Rosetta silent file (secondary structure, phi, psi, omega in degrees, C-alpha in Angstrom):
SEQUENCE: MNRPTAAPAPRGEGRPLGEILRIAGSVTLYCALGGAILGATYVATNRYQEVARAASEHRSIAQLLRLGPDASVVEIRQYLDPARDQVVYRAAPRGAETGTELTFALSGQLLGRARAGLRGGEAEEGLKPLGRIFVAMQGDSTAGFVIEGETRGYKNVVRFFVALDAAFDILGVRVIEHEEDPGLGAEIATPWFQGQYFGRTAEGASTLDVTKDPMPEDWRAALLELQRLPPAQWRSRYGGLLERESVQPVYAVTGATISSRALTMGVRSTVNRFRYRWSLVSPLLGEKP
SCORE:     score description
SCORE:     0.000 S_00000001
   1 L     0.000  127.329 -179.198  217.255   70.574  169.313 S_00000001
   2 L   -78.359  134.680  175.733  215.257   71.988  166.464 S_00000001
   3 L   -84.034  144.203  178.207  214.063   75.521  166.774 S_00000001
   4 L   -61.673  138.772 -179.724  210.444   76.281  165.816 S_00000001
   5 L   -75.748  132.979  179.879  210.118   77.665  162.292 S_00000001
   6 L   -68.691  140.761  176.937  208.912   81.281  162.223 S_00000001
   7 L   -64.201  142.105 -179.848  205.531   81.864  160.555 S_00000001
   8 L   -62.205  143.625 -179.889  205.807   83.523  157.128 S_00000001
   9 L   -67.849  144.522  175.772  205.340   87.262  157.195 S_00000001
  10 L   -54.825  147.370 -177.571  202.007   88.572  155.834 S_00000001
  11 L   -57.486  128.492  178.047  202.111   89.461  152.162 S_00000001
  12 L    92.224  -13.500 -178.020  203.482   92.948  151.693 S_00000001
  13 L   -71.887  136.926  178.412  204.854   93.170  155.265 S_00000001
  14 L    93.658   -6.917  177.740  208.286   94.617  155.421 S_00000001
  15 L   -73.476  143.021  177.980  208.047   96.502  152.097 S_00000001
  16 L   -61.967  148.914  179.720  209.346  100.054  152.247 S_00000001
  17 H   -59.174  -35.983 -179.360  206.697  102.755  152.407 S_00000001
  18 H   -62.862  -38.490  179.290  208.047  104.285  149.223 S_00000001
  19 H   -67.114  -40.753  178.352  207.463  101.070  147.272 S_00000001
  20 H   -61.631  -44.152  179.550  203.895  100.814  148.528 S_00000001
  21 H   -63.983  -36.352  179.638  203.214  104.409  147.515 S_00000001
  22 H   -64.964  -43.018  179.649  204.772  103.755  144.109 S_00000001
  23 H   -64.242  -45.270  179.544  202.495  100.738  143.511 S_00000001
  24 H   -61.587  -40.860  179.080  199.423  102.655  144.679 S_00000001
  25 H   -65.003  -39.900  179.202  200.327  105.568  142.446 S_00000001
  26 H   -64.276  -43.828  178.752  200.807  103.291  139.430 S_00000001
  27 H   -61.840  -43.592  179.116  197.447  101.603  139.981 S_00000001
  28 H   -61.464  -42.098 -179.530  195.747  104.997  140.367 S_00000001
  29 H   -64.518  -44.586 -179.402  197.405  106.282  137.191 S_00000001
  30 H   -64.169  -39.665  177.855  196.397  103.221  135.167 S_00000001
  31 H   -63.672  -41.956  179.853  192.820  103.476  136.423 S_00000001
  32 H   -64.860  -42.711  178.579  192.695  107.167  135.552 S_00000001
  33 H   -64.171  -42.820  178.211  194.104  106.530  132.074 S_00000001
  34 H   -61.818  -42.854  178.200  191.647  103.668  131.504 S_00000001
  35 H   -63.052  -40.574  179.692  188.745  105.834  132.645 S_00000001
  36 H   -64.402  -41.937  179.655  189.867  108.678  130.400 S_00000001
  37 H   -64.687  -44.942  179.033  190.154  106.362  127.384 S_00000001
  38 H   -62.909  -41.675  179.627  186.732  104.815  128.036 S_00000001
  39 H   -64.195  -44.322  179.249  185.192  108.256  128.530 S_00000001
  40 H   -63.986  -39.832  177.941  186.723  109.626  125.349 S_00000001
  41 H   -62.778  -42.392  179.207  185.599  106.539  123.428 S_00000001
  42 H   -62.922  -45.781 -179.121  182.039  106.919  124.749 S_00000001
  43 H   -61.598  -46.386 -178.872  181.902  110.611  123.870 S_00000001
  44 H   -64.751  -43.016 -179.916  183.262  110.021  120.368 S_00000001
  45 H   -65.998  -42.799  179.837  180.984  107.018  119.771 S_00000001
  46 H   -63.688  -40.097  178.472  177.940  108.798  121.140 S_00000001
  47 H   -65.091  -40.917  177.811  178.659  111.830  118.984 S_00000001
  48 H   -62.998  -43.104  179.742  179.067  109.619  115.923 S_00000001
  49 H   -62.593  -40.029  178.689  175.787  107.854  116.686 S_00000001
  50 H   -63.685  -43.320  179.297  173.987  111.195  117.037 S_00000001
  51 H   -64.499  -43.585  179.923  175.378  112.408  113.709 S_00000001
  52 H   -64.345  -40.988  179.742  174.490  109.116  112.009 S_00000001
  53 H   -66.030  -41.246  178.721  170.974  109.152  113.444 S_00000001
  54 H   -62.638  -41.216  178.736  170.425  112.761  112.366 S_00000001
  55 H   -65.068  -40.895  178.505  171.593  111.924  108.828 S_00000001
  56 H   -64.051  -42.447  177.854  169.311  108.881  108.717 S_00000001
  57 H   -63.217  -40.659  179.937  166.346  110.951  109.896 S_00000001
  58 H   -62.787  -41.410  177.781  167.078  113.616  107.288 S_00000001
  59 H   -64.506  -41.374  179.779  167.098  110.974  104.540 S_00000001
  60 H   -62.298  -42.782  179.756  163.835  109.503  105.822 S_00000001
  61 H   -62.795  -46.592 -179.668  162.159  112.925  105.829 S_00000001
  62 H   -62.340  -39.772 -179.740  163.361  113.694  102.306 S_00000001
  63 H   -70.587  -43.163 -178.187  162.206  110.293  101.033 S_00000001
  64 H   -63.996  -37.508 -177.732  158.813  110.382  102.733 S_00000001
  65 H   -97.616   -1.201 -179.043  158.034  113.874  101.402 S_00000001
  66 L    53.732   51.785 -175.070  159.863  113.411   98.068 S_00000001
  67 L   -80.427  145.308  173.632  161.781  116.645   98.703 S_00000001
  68 L   -84.077  171.223 -176.994  163.984  118.310   96.126 S_00000001
  69 L   -66.815  -19.561 -178.705  167.529  119.521   96.877 S_00000001
  70 L   -93.248    5.551 -179.505  166.355  123.118   97.359 S_00000001
  71 L   -74.684  150.374  174.961  163.829  122.261  100.091 S_00000001
  72 E  -119.612  155.299 -176.601  164.292  123.564  103.626 S_00000001
  73 E  -130.049  128.874  173.526  163.100  121.986  106.860 S_00000001
  74 E  -101.584  129.673  179.758  161.989  123.660  110.090 S_00000001
  75 E  -102.255  130.164  177.546  162.196  121.478  113.194 S_00000001
  76 E  -117.858  120.935  177.438  159.708  121.983  116.025 S_00000001
  77 E  -100.006  133.223 -176.257  160.394  120.298  119.352 S_00000001
  78 E  -112.554  135.601 -179.143  157.435  119.773  121.642 S_00000001
  79 E  -137.408  150.036  169.667  157.649  119.490  125.434 S_00000001
  80 E  -104.338  130.690  174.001  155.337  119.146  128.384 S_00000001
  81 E  -104.612   90.365 -173.675  156.203  121.175  131.484 S_00000001
  82 L   -65.718  -26.929 -179.038  154.284  119.188  134.124 S_00000001
  83 L   -68.696  -28.191 -177.710  155.294  121.498  136.985 S_00000001
  84 L  -112.664    0.975 -176.885  153.572  124.453  135.310 S_00000001
  85 L    54.998   51.418 -178.394  150.883  122.615  133.299 S_00000001
  86 E  -131.577  157.838  173.054  152.277  124.102  130.102 S_00000001
  87 E  -117.681  130.167 -175.837  153.270  122.920  126.631 S_00000001
  88 E  -114.214  133.662  176.197  156.442  124.392  125.116 S_00000001
  89 E  -119.598  130.870  176.683  157.289  124.509  121.399 S_00000001
  90 E  -123.261  117.966 -172.850  160.775  125.384  120.154 S_00000001
  91 E  -121.838  139.675  176.948  161.073  125.941  116.411 S_00000001
  92 E  -165.546  157.448  172.238  164.080  126.677  114.200 S_00000001
  93 E   -55.876  141.922 -175.080  165.527  125.737  110.810 S_00000001
  94 L   -56.388  128.485  179.849  167.006  122.241  111.052 S_00000001
  95 L    95.525  -11.206 -179.643  170.537  122.371  112.455 S_00000001
  96 L   -74.995  156.092 -178.630  170.204  125.849  113.976 S_00000001
  97 L   -91.031  -26.908 -178.901  171.239  126.485  117.587 S_00000001
  98 E  -130.612  158.533  179.740  168.522  129.021  118.450 S_00000001
  99 E  -164.223 -158.391 -178.140  164.933  129.590  117.448 S_00000001
 100 E   -96.882  134.551  175.883  161.501  130.688  118.587 S_00000001
 101 E  -111.960  127.396  177.070  159.952  129.379  121.803 S_00000001
 102 E  -117.617  133.149 -179.234  156.170  129.384  122.218 S_00000001
 103 E  -120.430  128.633 -178.740  154.545  128.517  125.537 S_00000001
 104 E  -123.928  148.366  167.210  150.893  127.517  125.854 S_00000001
 105 E   -73.495  163.609  179.971  148.634  126.599  128.727 S_00000001
 106 L   -62.221  -21.352  178.497  146.998  123.173  128.498 S_00000001
 107 L   -76.957  -11.130 -177.943  143.829  124.997  127.464 S_00000001
 108 L   100.269    0.849  179.677  145.578  126.293  124.334 S_00000001
 109 L   -77.479  131.618  177.452  146.067  129.879  125.545 S_00000001
 110 E   -70.435  126.938 -179.217  149.328  131.494  124.432 S_00000001
 111 E  -106.751  -25.074 -177.901  151.405  132.423  127.489 S_00000001
 112 E  -172.912  156.978  178.003  154.654  133.619  125.978 S_00000001
 113 E  -140.702  132.091 -176.550  156.923  133.967  122.947 S_00000001
 114 E  -158.654  172.268  170.912  160.708  134.328  123.093 S_00000001
 115 E   -87.316  144.472 -176.936  164.040  133.382  121.564 S_00000001
 116 E  -152.612  153.029  173.086  165.532  130.162  122.958 S_00000001
 117 E   -76.829  153.925 -176.283  168.377  127.698  122.511 S_00000001
 118 L  -113.226   -5.165 -173.058  167.544  124.280  121.072 S_00000001
 119 L  -105.150  110.319  172.287  170.492  122.165  122.183 S_00000001
 120 L    73.324  179.105  175.696  170.256  120.285  125.486 S_00000001
 121 L    89.273   -9.294 -175.348  169.014  121.439  128.863 S_00000001
 122 H   -64.182  -41.938 -178.091  165.584  119.828  128.686 S_00000001
 123 H   -63.742  -41.874  179.547  166.254  117.384  131.526 S_00000001
 124 H   -65.838  -30.154 -179.573  167.529  120.158  133.782 S_00000001
 125 H   -82.831   -6.127 -179.834  164.459  122.236  132.972 S_00000001
 126 L    76.040   24.401 -177.842  162.127  119.393  133.893 S_00000001
 127 L   -93.145  140.951  177.975  160.609  119.190  130.407 S_00000001
 128 E  -104.195  118.731 -179.245  159.142  115.967  129.023 S_00000001
 129 E   -62.019  138.528  177.546  159.646  115.508  125.242 S_00000001
 130 E  -115.921   16.257 -178.620  156.437  115.085  123.236 S_00000001
 131 E    97.551  172.201 -177.322  158.051  114.362  119.883 S_00000001
 132 E  -121.120  156.044  173.193  159.102  116.547  116.992 S_00000001
 133 E  -121.531  131.002  175.856  157.443  118.082  113.949 S_00000001
 134 E  -111.343  120.811 -179.137  159.400  118.676  110.732 S_00000001
 135 E  -105.910  115.763 -178.279  157.889  121.275  108.409 S_00000001
 136 E   -94.912  132.533  178.873  159.240  121.081  104.859 S_00000001
 137 E  -117.945  132.298  173.855  159.216  124.179  102.677 S_00000001
 138 E  -115.289   99.401 -171.006  159.688  124.207   98.915 S_00000001
 139 L    70.521 -127.870  178.525  160.238  127.866   98.134 S_00000001
 140 L   -97.409    4.879 -176.294  157.481  129.792   99.902 S_00000001
 141 E  -107.201  147.668  175.795  155.065  126.848   99.940 S_00000001
 142 E   -78.017  118.838 -178.586  154.615  124.135  102.547 S_00000001
 143 E   -84.388  -24.398 -179.944  155.633  120.844  100.963 S_00000001
 144 E   156.143 -174.987 -176.821  154.452  118.718  103.862 S_00000001
 145 E  -134.775  148.801  168.494  155.061  117.588  107.410 S_00000001
 146 E  -126.276  124.736 -178.134  156.761  114.704  109.155 S_00000001
 147 E  -111.952  131.898  176.728  155.626  114.026  112.723 S_00000001
 148 E   -86.819  132.144  177.911  157.581  111.895  115.150 S_00000001
 149 E  -138.170  166.492  173.922  155.486  109.559  117.270 S_00000001
 150 E  -146.755  153.867 -178.070  155.879  106.600  119.554 S_00000001
 151 E  -148.132  159.347  179.045  153.643  103.848  120.816 S_00000001
 152 E   -86.369  115.102  178.416  153.942  100.824  123.074 S_00000001
 153 L   -86.185 -162.800 -179.363  154.438   97.691  120.975 S_00000001
 154 L   -68.219  -37.871 -175.865  154.324   94.070  122.034 S_00000001
 155 L  -109.846  -38.107 -176.093  157.843   94.144  123.522 S_00000001
 156 L  -159.163 -171.742 -178.338  158.928   97.768  123.808 S_00000001
 157 E   -69.214  138.343  174.500  158.410  101.279  122.482 S_00000001
 158 E  -109.784  121.463  176.386  158.002  101.682  118.715 S_00000001
 159 E  -101.565  142.737 -175.686  159.183  105.015  117.271 S_00000001
 160 E  -152.772  163.231  172.195  157.916  106.102  113.876 S_00000001
 161 E  -112.084  141.066  170.576  157.495  108.978  111.436 S_00000001
 162 E  -119.249  124.220  179.052  154.202  109.959  109.813 S_00000001
 163 E  -101.559  133.208  178.807  154.436  112.080  106.662 S_00000001
 164 E  -125.707  148.685  172.890  151.543  114.330  105.648 S_00000001
 165 L   -84.431 -175.855 -176.042  151.030  116.562  102.654 S_00000001
 166 L   -64.077  -21.612  178.564  149.875  120.176  102.970 S_00000001
 167 L   -94.607    6.600  178.304  146.241  118.993  103.159 S_00000001
 168 L    74.038   15.869  171.555  147.142  116.533  105.981 S_00000001
 169 L   -78.449  146.056 -175.397  146.654  113.419  103.838 S_00000001
 170 E   -76.079  124.575  176.319  149.091  110.645  104.749 S_00000001
 171 E   -95.261  -19.803 -179.805  152.049  110.306  102.387 S_00000001
 172 E   170.226  161.718  175.041  153.737  107.527  104.298 S_00000001
 173 E  -132.016  137.621  178.441  154.652  105.938  107.615 S_00000001
 174 E  -137.645  121.498  174.380  158.112  104.702  108.532 S_00000001
 175 E   -77.056  125.385 -176.028  159.083  102.775  111.669 S_00000001
 176 E  -110.810   -9.843  177.568  162.496  104.065  112.746 S_00000001
 177 E  -161.927  130.662  178.386  163.041  102.089  115.954 S_00000001
 178 L  -162.996  166.016  176.047  161.494   98.930  117.401 S_00000001
 179 L  -132.528   30.372 -179.148  162.263   95.683  119.227 S_00000001
 180 L   -73.639  162.140 -174.675  159.419   93.531  117.914 S_00000001
 181 L   -70.583  132.991  176.403  159.979   89.850  117.109 S_00000001
 182 L   -58.883  137.933  179.233  161.482   89.038  113.681 S_00000001
 183 L    82.189  -11.331  178.005  158.967   87.425  111.371 S_00000001
 184 L  -124.583 -101.503 -178.107  156.057   88.578  113.537 S_00000001
 185 H   -60.045  -28.420 -179.976  155.767   92.067  115.036 S_00000001
 186 H   -63.746  -15.280  178.922  158.818   93.255  113.101 S_00000001
 187 H   -65.274  -16.929  178.139  156.681   93.018  109.939 S_00000001
 188 H   -66.294  -15.872  178.991  155.132   96.386  110.874 S_00000001
 189 H   -94.215    6.724 -179.164  158.388   97.932  109.615 S_00000001
 190 L   -88.752  153.950 -179.286  158.054   96.391  106.134 S_00000001
 191 H   -57.779  -38.638 -176.334  156.958   98.398  103.064 S_00000001
 192 H   -65.847  -35.692  179.812  153.835   96.310  102.464 S_00000001
 193 H   -76.967  -48.425 -178.577  152.495   96.957  105.965 S_00000001
 194 H   -63.790  -27.944 -179.250  153.472  100.631  106.231 S_00000001
 195 H   -65.510  -17.303 -178.545  152.088  101.242  102.744 S_00000001
 196 H   -66.363  -18.159 -179.799  148.554  100.630  104.022 S_00000001
 197 H   -86.552  -17.340 -176.117  148.480  104.131  105.528 S_00000001
 198 L   -60.442  135.520  174.437  149.340  105.871  102.255 S_00000001
 199 L    84.802   -4.644  179.105  146.583  108.035  100.780 S_00000001
 200 L   -77.896  138.984 -179.846  144.341  108.094  103.842 S_00000001
 201 L   -76.566  167.489  177.637  142.862  111.476  104.657 S_00000001
 202 H   -61.721  -38.048  178.502  143.185  113.165  108.026 S_00000001
 203 H   -66.551  -39.926  177.822  139.534  112.373  108.680 S_00000001
 204 H   -66.819  -36.361  179.821  140.105  108.758  107.739 S_00000001
 205 H   -65.494  -29.332 -177.239  143.176  108.586  109.941 S_00000001
 206 L   -70.208  -12.524  179.312  141.125  109.732  112.940 S_00000001
 207 L  -121.630   20.034 -178.157  139.096  106.481  112.793 S_00000001
 208 L   -57.601  141.040  175.264  141.887  104.048  111.877 S_00000001
 209 L  -149.469  177.666  179.722  141.527  100.510  113.168 S_00000001
 210 E  -121.450  159.710  176.033  142.851   97.046  112.331 S_00000001
 211 E  -133.395  149.357  175.917  141.296   93.819  111.147 S_00000001
 212 L   -88.264   -1.870  178.481  142.432   90.199  111.363 S_00000001
 213 L   -60.687  148.246  177.998  140.919   89.457  107.954 S_00000001
 214 L   -66.979  143.548  179.590  143.453   88.302  105.342 S_00000001
 215 L   -73.340  133.402  175.671  144.771   91.004  103.043 S_00000001
 216 L   -59.337  139.257 -175.762  143.517   90.735   99.439 S_00000001
 217 H   -64.386  -34.370  179.480  146.322   89.569   97.178 S_00000001
 218 H   -66.884  -33.606  179.029  145.778   92.339   94.623 S_00000001
 219 H   -73.046  -39.147  176.863  146.210   94.947   97.363 S_00000001
 220 H   -61.833  -43.449  178.919  149.358   93.280   98.698 S_00000001
 221 H   -62.968  -38.983  178.878  150.868   93.252   95.197 S_00000001
 222 H   -65.572  -40.588 -179.830  149.999   96.927   94.770 S_00000001
 223 H   -65.015  -34.911  177.780  151.610   97.845   98.111 S_00000001
 224 H   -66.711  -26.144  177.903  154.843   96.134   97.119 S_00000001
 225 H   -80.545  -16.516 -174.811  154.925   98.377   94.040 S_00000001
 226 H   -62.409  -32.993  179.988  154.478  101.521   96.150 S_00000001
 227 L   -78.422  -17.592 -175.677  158.162  101.653   97.052 S_00000001
 228 L   -94.670  -31.736 -174.473  159.243  101.233   93.423 S_00000001
 229 L  -102.763  148.379  171.182  156.992  103.698   91.610 S_00000001
 230 L   -60.537  146.459 -175.949  156.619  107.474   92.018 S_00000001
 231 H   -52.992  -42.330 -178.490  153.397  108.271   93.938 S_00000001
 232 H   -63.619  -42.440  179.110  151.664  109.886   90.937 S_00000001
 233 H   -67.520  -39.118  179.317  152.416  106.893   88.720 S_00000001
 234 H   -64.427  -43.479  178.431  151.363  104.473   91.452 S_00000001
 235 H   -61.828  -39.200  179.805  148.068  106.317   91.951 S_00000001
 236 H   -63.013  -37.610 -176.721  147.443  106.248   88.219 S_00000001
 237 H   -83.086  -36.513 -172.431  147.937  102.492   88.101 S_00000001
 238 H  -120.638   22.520 -178.241  146.297  101.493   91.392 S_00000001
 239 H   -56.895  -38.008  179.980  143.863  104.334   92.060 S_00000001
 240 H   -64.236  -42.952  177.631  140.878  101.992   92.029 S_00000001
 241 H   -66.428  -39.287  179.299  142.425   99.738   94.660 S_00000001
 242 H   -62.604  -42.401  178.796  143.430  102.740   96.770 S_00000001
 243 H   -63.604  -37.870  179.651  139.873  104.062   96.697 S_00000001
 244 H   -68.630  -42.812 -171.327  138.569  100.651   97.724 S_00000001
 245 H   -90.195  -18.863 -176.319  141.050  100.067  100.546 S_00000001
 246 L   -68.868  -12.531  176.624  141.443  103.581  101.983 S_00000001
 247 L  -104.612    3.720 -179.928  138.117  103.197  103.787 S_00000001
 248 L   -97.523  159.681  174.037  138.977   99.750  105.108 S_00000001
 249 L   -65.523  166.542  175.189  140.819   98.914  108.359 S_00000001
 250 E   -76.783  133.677  179.681  144.518   98.158  108.308 S_00000001
 251 E   -78.999  120.069 -177.162  145.210   94.452  107.758 S_00000001
 252 L   -70.700  152.570  171.700  147.098   93.099  110.774 S_00000001
 253 L   -67.923  132.378  179.487  150.233   90.986  110.464 S_00000001
 254 L   -59.316  124.347 -179.553  149.265   87.356  111.007 S_00000001
 255 L    81.535    3.625 -178.675  150.193   86.387  114.556 S_00000001
 256 L  -140.123   49.445 -179.030  151.130   89.972  115.478 S_00000001
 257 H   -64.409  -36.339 -178.790  147.838   91.770  116.004 S_00000001
 258 H   -62.466  -46.664  178.922  149.155   93.594  119.080 S_00000001
 259 H   -64.235  -41.600 -179.422  152.069   95.131  117.163 S_00000001
 260 H   -63.524  -43.926  179.623  149.824   95.959  114.205 S_00000001
 261 H   -68.785  -37.028 -179.708  147.245   97.650  116.412 S_00000001
 262 H   -59.946  -48.550  179.562  149.935   99.483  118.392 S_00000001
 263 H   -65.648  -41.671 -178.369  151.378  101.159  115.288 S_00000001
 264 H   -63.514  -45.331  177.805  147.936  101.891  113.855 S_00000001
 265 H   -67.380  -32.791  176.393  146.677  103.505  117.062 S_00000001
 266 H   -65.162  -44.011  176.803  149.967  105.389  117.320 S_00000001
 267 H   -62.092  -44.569 -179.600  149.549  106.808  113.817 S_00000001
 268 H   -57.937  -51.306 -177.671  145.951  107.690  114.563 S_00000001
 269 H   -70.320  -34.191  179.636  146.702  109.590  117.785 S_00000001
 270 H   -64.657  -44.173  178.688  149.813  111.258  116.354 S_00000001
 271 H   -65.947  -42.181  179.985  147.903  112.707  113.396 S_00000001
 272 H   -62.614  -44.919  179.297  145.032  113.863  115.612 S_00000001
 273 H   -65.539  -39.655 -179.502  147.357  115.605  118.078 S_00000001
 274 H   -60.804  -44.595 -177.538  149.342  117.197  115.265 S_00000001
 275 H   -59.042  -40.103  178.849  146.256  118.779  113.694 S_00000001
 276 H   -70.052  -46.839 -176.802  145.339  120.422  117.003 S_00000001
 277 H   -66.930  -37.092  179.867  148.877  121.561  117.841 S_00000001
 278 H   -65.863  -33.839  177.710  149.545  122.892  114.357 S_00000001
 279 H   -64.696  -26.911  177.531  146.414  125.045  114.556 S_00000001
 280 H   -82.535  -42.385 -170.032  147.939  126.712  117.645 S_00000001
 281 H   -84.663  -40.475 -170.505  151.535  127.053  116.478 S_00000001
 282 H   -57.678  -38.601 -179.838  151.352  127.803  112.753 S_00000001
 283 H   -67.013  -15.279 -173.375  149.866  131.341  112.991 S_00000001
 284 H  -105.482  -11.482 -174.676  152.723  132.395  115.288 S_00000001
 285 L   -66.004  -31.540 -178.872  155.798  130.918  113.632 S_00000001
 286 L   -84.109   -6.314 -178.647  156.249  133.785  111.223 S_00000001
 287 L   -86.813  149.578  176.936  155.988  136.450  113.919 S_00000001
 288 L   -84.981  142.355  178.634  159.015  137.934  115.639 S_00000001
 289 L   -61.280    0.000    0.000  159.264  137.486  119.411 S_00000001
């Protein structure tokens, strides 16, 4: 008579407790090591990206303002404190850890001046970044400004720099981050499009707009030369065209009017806000807290 076959034991049943603990410990160790490696890789990569981005920004600032090797740059970080209805400015030479903090009411009244750290902590403090201002000094003279701005493009946020000379005339615009479509909205990051802002006065910038009219071919050819020639030489050669076009709207990229208008309105509002904020901050930067 055949005896019934016993059902197979559940997987893992009958293993010694020590073996189970050993397996669990090994899995835990491997997970911890994997997490540590991933964390270290993220920290190192993130740090590298920050350093690379800072170097790229420094090159852009130097190129936009045509700075010499002896120029210095002061960085001003702007924040909104929505809980207190205040605007905070933190200024220091580029790369410094501490600097001057100025706090204003939304009305423009100065509320406080102090020394402050510049690295991190903004999220914990509840501050909303409003962009940065870079003030370039050549000796004791102001060589110009680069203002960081952002605007909503067709697909996502477009970040850009606007360079101004000491009289607030536009020296250049450079898109530094965007996700617009290649061949369409991405054309706003090309030299010929960005060159249309060059030479416009602060007053002219305050009324900037765009047009769907086709760009004149002589103006397009001149804009392509703007990246190759020094500004003084370019003005000497194309001054007549610059005078003609500096009072005209910006010519939109064909098929990408939304992106073209987004950058143009962003430049317009960024320059207008900078002029107001600089009038508040500049008289106080040289004072000791």
